[in-house]
A tleap script that builds the chain and sets N, CA, C and O, in Angstrom:
source leaprc.protein.ff14SB
mol = sequence {
  NSER SER LYS LEU LYS ASP LEU GLU HIE GLN
  LEU LEU SER PHE ARG HIE ILE ASN ILE LYS
  ASP SER PHE VAL PHE ASP TYR TYR ILE ASN
  GLU VAL GLU ASN GLN THR LYS LEU GLY PHE
  ARG PHE VAL PHE GLN SER TYR SER ASN THR
  LEU LEU ASP ARG ASP VAL ASP ALA ILE MET
  GLU THR ILE ILE ASP ASN ALA ILE ARG ILE
  ASP GLY VAL THR ILE PRO GLY ARG CGLY
}
set mol.1.N position { -54.751 -57.847 -61.737 }
set mol.1.CA position { -54.531 -57.032 -62.922 }
set mol.1.C position { -54.359 -57.935 -64.141 }
set mol.1.O position { -54.089 -59.128 -64.011 }
set mol.2.N position { -54.517 -57.358 -65.304 }
set mol.2.CA position { -54.391 -58.157 -66.526 }
set mol.2.C position { -52.953 -58.614 -66.747 }
set mol.2.O position { -52.726 -59.695 -67.292 }
set mol.3.N position { -51.966 -57.792 -66.324 }
set mol.3.CA position { -50.564 -58.200 -66.478 }
set mol.3.C position { -50.264 -59.421 -65.617 }
set mol.3.O position { -49.528 -60.319 -66.023 }
set mol.4.N position { -50.850 -59.436 -64.417 }
set mol.4.CA position { -50.667 -60.572 -63.525 }
set mol.4.C position { -51.277 -61.828 -64.140 }
set mol.4.O position { -50.672 -62.899 -64.099 }
set mol.5.N position { -52.455 -61.696 -64.700 }
set mol.5.CA position { -53.111 -62.830 -65.364 }
set mol.5.C position { -52.316 -63.263 -66.598 }
set mol.5.O position { -52.198 -64.457 -66.875 }
set mol.6.N position { -51.770 -62.294 -67.338 }
set mol.6.CA position { -50.934 -62.616 -68.505 }
set mol.6.C position { -49.717 -63.432 -68.079 }
set mol.6.O position { -49.385 -64.438 -68.705 }
set mol.7.N position { -49.056 -62.988 -67.009 }
set mol.7.CA position { -47.868 -63.684 -66.528 }
set mol.7.C position { -48.218 -65.091 -66.071 }
set mol.7.O position { -47.561 -66.061 -66.449 }
set mol.8.N position { -49.253 -65.190 -65.262 }
set mol.8.CA position { -49.642 -66.502 -64.749 }
set mol.8.C position { -50.015 -67.443 -65.900 }
set mol.8.O position { -49.604 -68.603 -65.912 }
set mol.9.N position { -50.785 -66.949 -66.856 }
set mol.9.CA position { -51.170 -67.779 -68.006 }
set mol.9.C position { -49.930 -68.208 -68.800 }
set mol.9.O position { -49.788 -69.372 -69.172 }
set mol.10.N position { -49.045 -67.251 -69.049 }
set mol.10.CA position { -47.859 -67.556 -69.843 }
set mol.10.C position { -46.989 -68.622 -69.177 }
set mol.10.O position { -46.539 -69.561 -69.833 }
set mol.11.N position { -46.759 -68.476 -67.884 }
set mol.11.CA position { -45.878 -69.425 -67.210 }
set mol.11.C position { -46.528 -70.786 -67.002 }
set mol.11.O position { -45.872 -71.819 -67.136 }
set mol.12.N position { -47.809 -70.787 -66.678 }
set mol.12.CA position { -48.467 -72.068 -66.426 }
set mol.12.C position { -48.827 -72.813 -67.709 }
set mol.12.O position { -49.063 -74.021 -67.677 }
set mol.13.N position { -48.870 -72.112 -68.826 }
set mol.13.CA position { -49.169 -72.792 -70.087 }
set mol.13.C position { -47.902 -73.103 -70.891 }
set mol.13.O position { -47.983 -73.701 -71.964 }
set mol.14.N position { -46.731 -72.699 -70.379 }
set mol.14.CA position { -45.472 -72.991 -71.066 }
set mol.14.C position { -45.270 -74.503 -71.094 }
set mol.14.O position { -45.365 -75.174 -70.066 }
set mol.15.N position { -44.995 -75.019 -72.263 }
set mol.15.CA position { -44.809 -76.461 -72.425 }
set mol.15.C position { -43.403 -76.771 -72.898 }
set mol.15.O position { -42.851 -76.100 -73.770 }
set mol.16.N position { -42.846 -77.801 -72.301 }
set mol.16.CA position { -41.544 -78.324 -72.714 }
set mol.16.C position { -41.558 -79.809 -72.363 }
set mol.16.O position { -42.145 -80.213 -71.360 }
set mol.17.N position { -40.918 -80.601 -73.183 }
set mol.17.CA position { -40.923 -82.051 -72.970 }
set mol.17.C position { -40.390 -82.442 -71.584 }
set mol.17.O position { -40.781 -83.478 -71.045 }
set mol.18.N position { -39.508 -81.628 -71.007 }
set mol.18.CA position { -38.907 -81.958 -69.718 }
set mol.18.C position { -39.562 -81.259 -68.525 }
set mol.18.O position { -39.061 -81.364 -67.405 }
set mol.19.N position { -40.663 -80.553 -68.744 }
set mol.19.CA position { -41.404 -79.979 -67.619 }
set mol.19.C position { -42.592 -80.885 -67.331 }
set mol.19.O position { -43.497 -81.041 -68.151 }
set mol.20.N position { -42.561 -81.473 -66.149 }
set mol.20.CA position { -43.624 -82.396 -65.743 }
set mol.20.C position { -44.813 -81.637 -65.150 }
set mol.20.O position { -45.962 -82.038 -65.339 }
set mol.21.N position { -44.539 -80.534 -64.429 }
set mol.21.CA position { -45.608 -79.792 -63.764 }
set mol.21.C position { -45.136 -78.371 -63.479 }
set mol.21.O position { -43.937 -78.107 -63.389 }
set mol.22.N position { -46.089 -77.469 -63.340 }
set mol.22.CA position { -45.781 -76.098 -62.913 }
set mol.22.C position { -46.986 -75.576 -62.149 }
set mol.22.O position { -48.130 -75.899 -62.467 }
set mol.23.N position { -46.707 -74.758 -61.129 }
set mol.23.CA position { -47.791 -74.224 -60.320 }
set mol.23.C position { -47.307 -73.011 -59.535 }
set mol.23.O position { -46.106 -72.812 -59.353 }
set mol.24.N position { -48.262 -72.201 -59.073 }
set mol.24.CA position { -47.971 -71.060 -58.219 }
set mol.24.C position { -47.875 -71.593 -56.793 }
set mol.24.O position { -48.790 -72.266 -56.318 }
set mol.25.N position { -46.767 -71.293 -56.106 }
set mol.25.CA position { -46.632 -71.753 -54.731 }
set mol.25.C position { -46.665 -70.606 -53.728 }
set mol.25.O position { -46.761 -70.839 -52.523 }
set mol.26.N position { -46.585 -69.354 -54.221 }
set mol.26.CA position { -46.617 -68.218 -53.300 }
set mol.26.C position { -47.236 -67.017 -54.002 }
set mol.26.O position { -47.031 -66.805 -55.197 }
set mol.27.N position { -47.991 -66.242 -53.246 }
set mol.27.CA position { -48.667 -65.060 -53.776 }
set mol.27.C position { -48.666 -64.027 -52.663 }
set mol.27.O position { -49.199 -64.273 -51.581 }
set mol.28.N position { -48.065 -62.867 -52.926 }
set mol.28.CA position { -47.934 -61.840 -51.890 }
set mol.28.C position { -48.218 -60.467 -52.482 }
set mol.28.O position { -47.681 -60.111 -53.530 }
set mol.29.N position { -49.064 -59.701 -51.804 }
set mol.29.CA position { -49.362 -58.339 -52.233 }
set mol.29.C position { -48.798 -57.374 -51.205 }
set mol.29.O position { -49.117 -57.454 -50.019 }
set mol.30.N position { -47.949 -56.455 -51.678 }
set mol.30.CA position { -47.397 -55.392 -50.843 }
set mol.30.C position { -48.083 -54.104 -51.275 }
set mol.30.O position { -47.667 -53.466 -52.242 }
set mol.31.N position { -49.124 -53.727 -50.565 }
set mol.31.CA position { -49.909 -52.561 -50.945 }
set mol.31.C position { -49.122 -51.262 -50.793 }
set mol.31.O position { -49.339 -50.318 -51.552 }
set mol.32.N position { -48.211 -51.203 -49.821 }
set mol.32.CA position { -47.416 -49.996 -49.595 }
set mol.32.C position { -46.561 -49.680 -50.822 }
set mol.32.O position { -46.485 -48.525 -51.242 }
set mol.33.N position { -45.919 -50.694 -51.398 }
set mol.33.CA position { -45.048 -50.496 -52.559 }
set mol.33.C position { -45.770 -50.781 -53.880 }
set mol.33.O position { -45.164 -50.710 -54.949 }
set mol.34.N position { -47.064 -51.102 -53.803 }
set mol.34.CA position { -47.864 -51.406 -54.986 }
set mol.34.C position { -47.211 -52.515 -55.817 }
set mol.34.O position { -47.040 -52.393 -57.029 }
set mol.35.N position { -46.855 -53.596 -55.123 }
set mol.35.CA position { -46.209 -54.732 -55.779 }
set mol.35.C position { -46.978 -56.013 -55.474 }
set mol.35.O position { -47.518 -56.191 -54.382 }
set mol.36.N position { -47.013 -56.882 -56.447 }
set mol.36.CA position { -47.523 -58.231 -56.252 }
set mol.36.C position { -46.392 -59.177 -56.613 }
set mol.36.O position { -45.755 -59.040 -57.658 }
set mol.37.N position { -46.157 -60.125 -55.742 }
set mol.37.CA position { -45.085 -61.089 -55.983 }
set mol.37.C position { -45.687 -62.482 -56.083 }
set mol.37.O position { -46.493 -62.901 -55.252 }
set mol.38.N position { -45.269 -63.181 -57.129 }
set mol.38.CA position { -45.704 -64.553 -57.346 }
set mol.38.C position { -44.491 -65.466 -57.335 }
set mol.38.O position { -43.430 -65.116 -57.853 }
set mol.39.N position { -44.656 -66.622 -56.748 }
set mol.39.CA position { -43.617 -67.648 -56.796 }
set mol.39.C position { -44.132 -68.815 -57.610 }
set mol.39.O position { -45.195 -69.362 -57.319 }
set mol.40.N position { -43.383 -69.195 -58.624 }
set mol.40.CA position { -43.760 -70.322 -59.479 }
set mol.40.C position { -42.787 -71.468 -59.249 }
set mol.40.O position { -41.592 -71.251 -59.043 }
set mol.41.N position { -43.304 -72.674 -59.285 }
set mol.41.CA position { -42.449 -73.844 -59.173 }
set mol.41.C position { -42.606 -74.662 -60.442 }
set mol.41.O position { -43.711 -74.871 -60.942 }
set mol.42.N position { -41.467 -75.118 -60.948 }
set mol.42.CA position { -41.451 -75.970 -62.136 }
set mol.42.C position { -40.815 -77.301 -61.745 }
set mol.42.O position { -39.757 -77.333 -61.117 }
set mol.43.N position { -41.466 -78.386 -62.118 }
set mol.43.CA position { -40.964 -79.722 -61.832 }
set mol.43.C position { -40.452 -80.297 -63.155 }
set mol.43.O position { -41.193 -80.409 -64.132 }
set mol.44.N position { -39.181 -80.654 -63.160 }
set mol.44.CA position { -38.536 -81.165 -64.368 }
set mol.44.C position { -38.347 -82.670 -64.257 }
set mol.44.O position { -38.026 -83.200 -63.193 }
set mol.45.N position { -38.554 -83.344 -65.384 }
set mol.45.CA position { -38.325 -84.782 -65.436 }
set mol.45.C position { -38.111 -85.191 -66.888 }
set mol.45.O position { -38.818 -84.740 -67.789 }
set mol.46.N position { -37.137 -86.043 -67.091 }
set mol.46.CA position { -36.895 -86.600 -68.420 }
set mol.46.C position { -37.065 -88.110 -68.336 }
set mol.46.O position { -36.613 -88.748 -67.385 }
set mol.47.N position { -37.722 -88.671 -69.342 }
set mol.47.CA position { -37.895 -90.118 -69.397 }
set mol.47.C position { -36.781 -90.781 -70.194 }
set mol.47.O position { -36.706 -92.008 -70.260 }
set mol.48.N position { -35.910 -89.967 -70.804 }
set mol.48.CA position { -34.891 -90.551 -71.668 }
set mol.48.C position { -33.461 -90.402 -71.154 }
set mol.48.O position { -32.586 -91.181 -71.533 }
set mol.49.N position { -33.215 -89.419 -70.304 }
set mol.49.CA position { -31.850 -89.236 -69.800 }
set mol.49.C position { -31.876 -88.408 -68.512 }
set mol.49.O position { -32.900 -87.836 -68.139 }
set mol.50.N position { -30.745 -88.364 -67.860 }
set mol.50.CA position { -30.601 -87.563 -66.656 }
set mol.50.C position { -30.486 -86.097 -67.060 }
set mol.50.O position { -29.657 -85.740 -67.898 }
set mol.51.N position { -31.312 -85.260 -66.465 }
set mol.51.CA position { -31.229 -83.828 -66.752 }
set mol.51.C position { -30.041 -83.222 -66.004 }
set mol.51.O position { -29.828 -83.483 -64.820 }
set mol.52.N position { -29.299 -82.431 -66.710 }
set mol.52.CA position { -28.167 -81.735 -66.117 }
set mol.52.C position { -28.575 -80.302 -65.796 }
set mol.52.O position { -29.567 -79.795 -66.319 }
set mol.53.N position { -27.796 -79.658 -64.930 }
set mol.53.CA position { -28.073 -78.261 -64.590 }
set mol.53.C position { -28.198 -77.406 -65.845 }
set mol.53.O position { -29.080 -76.551 -65.930 }
set mol.54.N position { -27.327 -77.630 -66.813 }
set mol.54.CA position { -27.358 -76.805 -68.026 }
set mol.54.C position { -28.647 -77.005 -68.814 }
set mol.54.O position { -29.113 -76.080 -69.479 }
set mol.55.N position { -29.237 -78.217 -68.747 }
set mol.55.CA position { -30.511 -78.473 -69.422 }
set mol.55.C position { -31.629 -77.657 -68.784 }
set mol.55.O position { -32.409 -76.999 -69.473 }
set mol.56.N position { -31.692 -77.710 -67.467 }
set mol.56.CA position { -32.717 -76.969 -66.729 }
set mol.56.C position { -32.477 -75.465 -66.870 }
set mol.56.O position { -33.424 -74.698 -67.047 }
set mol.57.N position { -31.224 -75.048 -66.794 }
set mol.57.CA position { -30.898 -73.618 -66.932 }
set mol.57.C position { -31.365 -73.064 -68.275 }
set mol.57.O position { -31.874 -71.944 -68.338 }
set mol.58.N position { -31.201 -73.826 -69.335 }
set mol.58.CA position { -31.609 -73.362 -70.669 }
set mol.58.C position { -33.130 -73.202 -70.746 }
set mol.58.O position { -33.626 -72.241 -71.335 }
set mol.59.N position { -33.861 -74.136 -70.156 }
set mol.59.CA position { -35.323 -74.030 -70.143 }
set mol.59.C position { -35.755 -72.832 -69.304 }
set mol.59.O position { -36.625 -72.063 -69.714 }
set mol.60.N position { -35.148 -72.675 -68.135 }
set mol.60.CA position { -35.501 -71.554 -67.257 }
set mol.60.C position { -35.158 -70.217 -67.902 }
set mol.60.O position { -35.878 -69.238 -67.707 }
set mol.61.N position { -34.089 -70.161 -68.655 }
set mol.61.CA position { -33.721 -68.927 -69.360 }
set mol.61.C position { -34.829 -68.515 -70.330 }
set mol.61.O position { -35.172 -67.336 -70.421 }
set mol.62.N position { -35.378 -69.470 -71.038 }
set mol.62.CA position { -36.485 -69.189 -71.953 }
set mol.62.C position { -37.714 -68.703 -71.185 }
set mol.62.O position { -38.357 -67.732 -71.583 }
set mol.63.N position { -38.032 -69.375 -70.092 }
set mol.63.CA position { -39.186 -68.985 -69.265 }
set mol.63.C position { -39.006 -67.565 -68.741 }
set mol.63.O position { -39.934 -66.758 -68.807 }
set mol.64.N position { -37.826 -67.255 -68.224 }
set mol.64.CA position { -37.540 -65.924 -67.667 }
set mol.64.C position { -37.598 -64.865 -68.757 }
set mol.64.O position { -38.202 -63.809 -68.564 }
set mol.65.N position { -36.982 -65.133 -69.889 }
set mol.65.CA position { -36.999 -64.170 -70.995 }
set mol.65.C position { -38.427 -63.845 -71.426 }
set mol.65.O position { -38.749 -62.686 -71.688 }
set mol.66.N position { -39.275 -64.855 -71.499 }
set mol.66.CA position { -40.672 -64.634 -71.865 }
set mol.66.C position { -41.402 -63.819 -70.800 }
set mol.66.O position { -42.210 -62.950 -71.128 }
set mol.67.N position { -41.127 -64.091 -69.545 }
set mol.67.CA position { -41.809 -63.393 -68.451 }
set mol.67.C position { -41.450 -61.915 -68.406 }
set mol.67.O position { -42.328 -61.069 -68.233 }
set mol.68.N position { -40.174 -61.597 -68.560 }
set mol.68.CA position { -39.775 -60.186 -68.423 }
set mol.68.C position { -40.130 -59.356 -69.658 }
set mol.68.O position { -39.937 -58.140 -69.664 }
set mol.69.N position { -40.639 -59.995 -70.685 }
set mol.69.CA position { -41.152 -59.245 -71.846 }
set mol.69.C position { -42.493 -58.588 -71.534 }
set mol.69.O position { -42.917 -57.672 -72.240 }
set mol.70.N position { -43.160 -59.052 -70.480 }
set mol.70.CA position { -44.426 -58.454 -70.072 }
set mol.70.C position { -44.097 -57.167 -69.322 }
set mol.70.O position { -43.366 -57.189 -68.332 }
set mol.71.N position { -44.633 -56.057 -69.792 }
set mol.71.CA position { -44.362 -54.758 -69.199 }
set mol.71.C position { -44.705 -54.759 -67.708 }
set mol.71.O position { -45.811 -55.137 -67.320 }
set mol.72.N position { -43.757 -54.338 -66.883 }
set mol.72.CA position { -43.972 -54.250 -65.445 }
set mol.72.C position { -43.520 -55.479 -64.686 }
set mol.72.O position { -43.482 -55.454 -63.455 }
set mol.73.N position { -43.174 -56.561 -65.381 }
set mol.73.CA position { -42.724 -57.777 -64.710 }
set mol.73.C position { -41.214 -57.692 -64.505 }
set mol.73.O position { -40.458 -57.439 -65.443 }
set mol.74.N position { -40.800 -57.906 -63.282 }
set mol.74.CA position { -39.374 -57.959 -62.979 }
set mol.74.C position { -39.090 -59.238 -62.199 }
set mol.74.O position { -39.963 -59.795 -61.533 }
set mol.75.N position { -37.873 -59.670 -62.301 }
set mol.75.CA position { -37.416 -60.854 -61.582 }
set mol.75.C position { -36.153 -60.448 -60.838 }
set mol.75.O position { -35.213 -59.946 -61.454 }
set mol.76.N position { -36.111 -60.656 -59.514 }
set mol.76.CA position { -34.917 -60.264 -58.760 }
set mol.76.C position { -33.646 -60.812 -59.399 }
set mol.76.O position { -33.555 -61.997 -59.719 }
set mol.77.N position { -32.684 -59.943 -59.576 }
set mol.77.CA position { -31.420 -60.338 -60.189 }
set mol.77.C position { -31.421 -60.281 -61.697 }
set mol.77.O position { -30.402 -60.553 -62.333 }
set mol.78.N position { -32.562 -59.926 -62.280 }
set mol.78.CA position { -32.680 -59.838 -63.743 }
set mol.78.C position { -33.196 -58.465 -64.146 }
set mol.78.O position { -33.765 -57.744 -63.326 }
set mol.79.N position { -32.996 -58.102 -65.413 }
set mol.79.CA position { -33.429 -56.811 -65.937 }
set mol.79.C position { -34.876 -56.534 -65.895 }
set mol.79.O position { -35.313 -55.464 -66.320 }
savepdb mol mol.pdb
quit
């Protein structure tokens, strides 16, 4: 679907100085519930300092906020 392509494009094209790589690691279609589930992995690395949980959390918060703005996209544990 176009929403799925929008989500994948948005997440895989998201750029941040501390994101070294991102990719889809899981793809599941549940035809009974009409759901598609994607798993994304983000690899973080800083060349200037040690990344703390709060640094990664802030980046992930931005990624999640952008993703759930797409109509029909939900993230377990989030709105």
